[in-house]
PAMI-658347 format. One record per residue: x, y, z of N, C-alpha, C in turn; residue in one letter. Coordinates in steps of 0.05 Angstrom, whole numbers, plus 5000, padded with zeros to 4 digits. Example, Ala and Ser with C-alpha at 12.3 -4.5 7.8 and 13.67 -1.06 7.14 Angstrom:
BEGIN
526448865156524649105156526449345156A/525749555142527349795143525850015157S/
This chain:
BEGIN
240487055959241987195939244887085938M/246087055961248786955962248886675951K/246786515956246686245946246586245915H/244986425904244786445875247486515862T/248886715874251486795864253386565865I/253386405886255186175889254585975867C/251985925862251285735841252285825814V/251986085808252986195782255986165780I/257386235801260286215801261185925798C/259785745811260485465809260085365780A/257985465767257485375739259685465721F/260485715723262685815706265285675712F/265785615737268185475745268185195733A/265785065734265584795722265984805692Y/264685005679264885035650267785065641A/269285215657272085265650273785015653A/273284865674274784615678273984395660T/271384405651270384185634270984235605A/272184465599272984525572270584595554G/268484715565266184805549267085025530V/266584995505267585195485265285365475K/266085595464264185785453263185685426A/260985795417259985725390262085815369D/261885685346263585755323261885885301E/263086075287261786195264263786215242A/263086095219264786095196263586275175W/265286445163264286635142265286535114Y/263486485096264086415069263586655051V/265586775040265287025024264186974996P/263387194984262287184956264387224935G/263587244911265187264887267387474889W/269787404881272087594880272987694907M/271987574929272787644956273587394971R/274787204957274886934968277686854979T/279687004975282386934984283087035012K/282187265018282687385045280387575052E/279987625078277687785086277688065074P/275388145064274988415055274088575079E/275388795085275188935110272288995119E/270789115101268089195109266288955116L/266388755099264688525104265688375129A/268288345132269388195155268788345181W/268988605181268288755205265388725213N/263588715193260788675198260288395209S/261588205198261287925208262287905237F/264588005243265687985270264088135290T/262788355282261088505301258588345308N/257488205288255088055294255687805310V/257987675305258687425319261087465338F/260987685353263187755371263587555393S/261487405400261687215422262486935413A/262986905387263686645376266586625368S/267486385365270086335353269686365323E/270986555310270386605282272586505263I/271786455239273686345219272886445191S/274886515175274486595147274986355130F/273086275113273386035097273986115068R/276486115061277286195034276685965014K/276186044989275785844968276585974942W/276585814920277485914895275286054879D/274686294886272486444873273386694859G/275986754858277086984844277486914815N/275286844802275386754774273086894759Q/273086854732270786944717268286794728L/265986924725263586834738262886534733W/262886444708262186154704263985964719P/266586024719268485854734268085874764T/267686124773267186164802264686014812A/262586024796260085884803260585584805A/262085474786262685184787264385114811K/266385294816268085244839266585264866N/264585434866262885454890261385194895A/260385074874258984814877260884594886D/263384604876265384404885266184454914L/266384704922267084774949264984674969E/262484674961260384574978260784274985A/261684124965262183844969264483804990V/266583964987268883945005267984025033K/266484245035265684345061263884145076L/262084025061260283835073261883595083A/263783495068265483275077266983345102D/268083585103269583675127267783685151E/265383785148263583805171262683535181I/262183345162261283075170263382935187K/265983005183268082875198268483005226K/267183225231267383365257265783215278M/266683225304265083115325262283245326P/260283095333257583205334257383445353E/258783425376258683645395259683905383V/261583885365262584125352260684235331R/259484045315257484125295255184275308R/254484185332252184305346252684595354A/255184685353255884965359256485135335R/256285015311257285145287255085295271L/255685545265253885705247255485765222T/254285705199255485765173254086005161L/255686215154254586455143255786495115V/254186525095255186565068253886805054G/255486965040254387195025254687144995H/252587194980252587174951253386894942S/255586854927256386584920257086424945L/257886554966258386414991255786305003G/253586454998250986355007250186104991G/250886104966250385864949251885624960R/254385674969255985454980254685345006I/253785535023252585445048249985295042V/248385385023245885245017246384965007A/248284934989248884664978250284485000R/251884605017253184455038251084335057T/249084495065247084405084245284195070L/244784235044243084045030244483765029A/247083765025248583515025248683385053R/248983555073249083445101246383315107L/244183435098241583335104241183055093S/242482985071242182725059243282505078L/245182575095246282385114245282425142D/243182595145241982645171243782805189G/245682955178247483115194246483405195V/246783525219245883795222247983965236K/248184225230249784415245247784585261I/248784765277247084935293245285095275K/246485245256244785415239246285495214R/244785525192245785635168244585915163G/246186095151245286365145246086445117I/244186515100244786595073244186895070L/246187045061245887325056245987375026L/243787465014243687524985244787284969A/243787044974244886814960244586824930P/246886774916246886774887246586484878A/244086384880243386114872240586134861I/239885994840237286014828234985964848P/232886124847230686104866229185844862A/229485714839228185464835229985224838N/232385264849234285044853233184834872D/233384584864232084364879233384334907F/235984414910237284374936236284574957E/234884784949233784974968231684834986L/230284644975228284504990229384315011Q/231984255010233184075029234984215049R/235884455042237984585059237184625087M/234684695092233784745120233984505138G/233984265126234084015141236883955151L/238884115142241584085152242184285174G/240184425184240484635205238584575228S/239684555253237984505276236084745281K/237184975282235485215285234585305257E/232385445255231385535228233585685213P/233985595189235985725171234885995163L/236686195164235886475158236786555131I/234986665115235686775089234987075089V/236987245086236587535085236787615055V/234587725045234387785016233488075012A/233788164987232988434980231988434951N/229388494947228288494920229388724903P/230788914916231989134901234989114898D/236088874904238988834900239688854871D/241089074863241689124835243288894822I/245288804836246988594825245488334820T/243888244839242487994836240088024817L/238688254819236288294804236688314774K/238888444766239388494738241988354728Y/244288414740246788314730246788004731V/246087894753245987594756243987474736Y/241687584735239487474719240187484689T/241487704680242087744652244587594644I/246687614660249287514652250187264667A/248687174687249486954703249386684690G/247686654669247486404656246186184673G/244586264693243386074711240486014703E/239485794714236685714707234785844727D/234286104722232386254739233686474754G/232086664764233086894779234286814806P/235786984818237286924843235386914866A/235786724883234186694908234386934926Y/236687064926237087294943235587544936G/234387544912232787774903229987694895A/229487444893226887354883225287194903S/226587034920225186854938224186614922A/223686394936222686154924219686164922A/218486024903215586014900214285894925F/215785714937214885584962217085594982K/216685715005218785735026219685465035T/222285405033223285145041222785085071P/222784835078222384755106224584845124K/223884925148225785015169227485245159N/226185425143227585655133225885905139V/227286115148225986375153227086575133K/225386675115226186865095225687155106E/227887305107227787575117228287775094I/226787995093227188195073228388445086R/230388565074231488805085229589035080V/229489245097227789475092228789635068P/227089795056227789945032229990155038E/230190245063232190455070234690335082D/235190085076237489945089240090085083I/240490195059242990315052243390575067T/241290715073241490965088241990915117K/240990695127241290635156243890485163N/245390405143247790255148250190445145T/251790455166254190625167256490465155V/257590565134259890435120262290615120I/264390525133266790695134268590645109D/267590765088269090755062268391005046A/270091075028269691315013267091314998F/266491094983263991074968261591054986W/262090975011259790945030258691215040G/259991435032259091695041256891795023R/256391665001254491764981252091574978F/249691664985247391494984246891374957D/247291534936246791444908248591204902A/251091224909252991004904252390764920V/251590804945250890584963248390434952K/246590574940244190444929244890274905E/246790364889247690214866249289964875I/250890004895252589784906251289644929A/248589624929247189514952247289214955N/248989084939249388794943251588734964H/252888944974255088904993254088765018H/255688595029254988425052254188595076A/255388835080254888995103251889065107S/250489115085247689175086246088945097F/246788705089245388465098246088395127Y/248588445135249288395163247788595181F/247288835171245789035187243088925195E/241688805176238988695182239288435198E/241288275192241688025206242088075236L/243588275243244088345271241488405285S/239588545271236988595284235388345287R/235488175267233987925268234887755292V/237487725295238587565316237987685344L/237587945345236888085370233888095374D/232387975356229487975358228188235351G/229488395334228488655326228188675296K/226888485284226588475255225088725245E/225988835223224789085212221889035204S/220389245205217589245197217189405171K/214989355158214389515134216289475111G/217389235108219189185087217689125061V/219089145038217789105013217088815009R/214788774995213888494990215788364970V/216388114976218187954959216487804939M/216887844913215287714892217087514877V/216587254879218087064863217887134833P/220087104819220287184791220286944772Q/219286984748219486774727221486874706D/220787094693222587214672223587484682R/225787564670226987824679224888044675I/224588204696222588414696223788684702N/223188874684223889154689221289294698F/221289394722218789494734217989764721E/215489774713214390024703211390034708W/210290274709207490304714205890244688K/203890074690202389994667200390204659V/199790224633197990424623195290294615M/195290034612192889894603190589924623D/188189974612185890024629184389764636A/185489544629184189284635182889154612G/183089284588181689174564182888904556V/185488884558186788644548187488444570W/186588494594187388334617184988244634W/184987994642182987884661184287874688D/182787954709183887934736183287654747V/185387514754185087234764184887234795L/186187424808186287424837187087704846D/186387784869187188044880186988054910E/188588224922188488264951189988524958K/188588684974189788944984190989114962D/189689124939190689284917192589144898G/193588904906195288744888193488584870W/194488544845192888394825194488194809K/193387964804194487774786192687774761L/193887844738192387874713193387694691E/191587614673192387454650191587594624R/193487604605192987724580191087554563N/188987664552186987514538187987414511I/190187534501191187454475193487254478V/195487314493197887144495197686934517T/195986984537195686794559197786824581G/199786994578201787034599200587204621H/201687194645200587334668202587534679C/201487714694203187924708202087974735R/203788084752202988164779203388464782I/201288604790201488894794201288954824L/202889144833202589234861200389454862N/199789554886197589764888198190014872P/200690074865201290304849201190244819E/200190014812199889914784202589884770K/204589814786207289754775207489454771V/208389374747208689084742211188984756R/210888814776213088724792213988434785V/212488304768213288034758211487964735A/212487784717210887684695212087414686W/210287264673211287004663208886814658G/209386554661207286354656205186374677S/202786284670200586284689201186114714E/202285874709202885704731204785824752E/206985954742208886064760207786324774K/206286484759205286724770203086674791M/201586454788199686374808201086294834E/203286154831204886074855206086324868K/207086514851208286754861206186924876A/203786934866201687094879200886974906F/200886714908200386584933202486674954K/204986694945207086784963206687074971K/205787234952205287524957203187544979V/200987394976198687424994199487345023K/201387165025202287085052203787305066L/204887495050206487715062204787965068Q/202387975056200688215060199288205086L/
């Protein structure tokens, strides 16, 4: 026992003299939160990465959405160049965390790094505001040594409706839709349906469940689930993530099957095709339409659904 203690003490003494440094964690904020840390999100970030050297990465995102989105893409180029110039030993300790448009920056940064064979320790995307069909999603995991984590929510009001309707992007947001095919070296995590109730937020609006559900895009909800994932306590019984083609308002269907052919089904879920128009839809066991669009995309989406059942 004494020998073991001596060995441990010697290790820490050597680490101290050798200049061994802690891991680094950089937080890239989302839209309109880019100049200085927003208290709730920053507190959530620091709690999750309390053992790391932390840094807030400001960028020019306090602009109208189209300008902010363009600036986010430009920021990814700058960030990738900065990281490539870092010593490899430092990159190996670096975790990049991005929320919303910040998640978009992290995704594009890692995709650019992968082109040069450069990797950081890990990338983490929280509710990323980037199209689910963006080609750089398929490369981003290759810029991360450990599996890149994506924390998403199919009920995120901001991404599901506001982003899809007014964002002017080519497709729904990855943070609410998921990709038709999970990118390499990427782990997609879904928050539980009761995430807003289970997350304690020290803010006036945070005292009201109804308001929290409307404002459920806030980073704190995603950090709540991320902390469990990093502790090996990933939530169970989360909602199935259905990749989207066209904007979908969920409602229970009334059709008795007269106008629809069933193409595939599993555990009460159905992929159906309209016999007149040829477009397809996906129904959950409660007969709620959770996605619709072209046959090609809905077939891919249903394959993703079946993997989660």
